[in-house]
C-alpha positions, 0 to 999 in steps of 0.5 A, spaced: 754 970 424 757 967 417 758 971 411 753 968 406 756 964 400 754 967 393 752 961 389 751 965 382 758 966 383 761 958 385 755 956 379 758 960 375 765 958 377 763 951 375 760 951 369 767 954 366 771 949 369 765 944 365 767 948 359 774 948 360 774 940 361 770 939 355 775 943 351 781 940 354 777 933 352 776 936 346 783 936 344 786 930 347 782 925 343 784 930 337 791 928 339 790 922 340 786 920 333 792 923 329 798 920 334 796 913 334 794 915 325 788 914 325 788 922 322 789 918 315 782 915 315 776 919 312 773 923 316 767 917 315 771 911 316 773 913 323 766 914 325 764 908 322 769 905 326 768 908 333 761 906 333 763 900 330 767 899 337 763 902 341 756 896 339 760 891 340 759 887 346 764 881 346 768 882 351 774 879 348 775 882 342 773 890 347 779 886 352 785 886 346 783 892 343 784 894 351 792 890 351 793 894 344 791 900 347 795 900 353 801 897 350 802 904 346 800 909 350 807 905 354 810 905 348 812 897 347 814 896 340 807 893 336 806 887 334 809 884 328 804 885 321 802 879 320 798 879 326 797 886 328 795 887 320 789 885 322 781 888 322 776 886 324 774 882 319 781 878 317 783 882 311 791 886 311 791 891 312 798 895 311 802 898 317 800 905 313 794 904 312 794 903 304 790 897 303 793 892 298 794 892 292 788 886 289 793 884 283 799 882 287 798 877 292 804 877 298 807 883 296 810 887 300 
């Protein structure tokens, strides 16, 4: 005769494992925010950007973002500032996240 399984103990172990995985996921997301420099954004800006990303259905745009993300993780140098420094609306963004001064065009 086989020994009966302790389902309660197995369920508890699975619950503990799920909690640990969720905790690691949150920690890794935080590390990603810091590594990309997105920690310089306000929480409202970061949340808004993530919402736009999640709502975007354009395959080409999502593929371009995926390629940039893959390049980031592979440690490739980023594209030059004139190409990479443009956000979705076409406005220029400085590499350090600062916006250009409104009265000074082309000054960098």
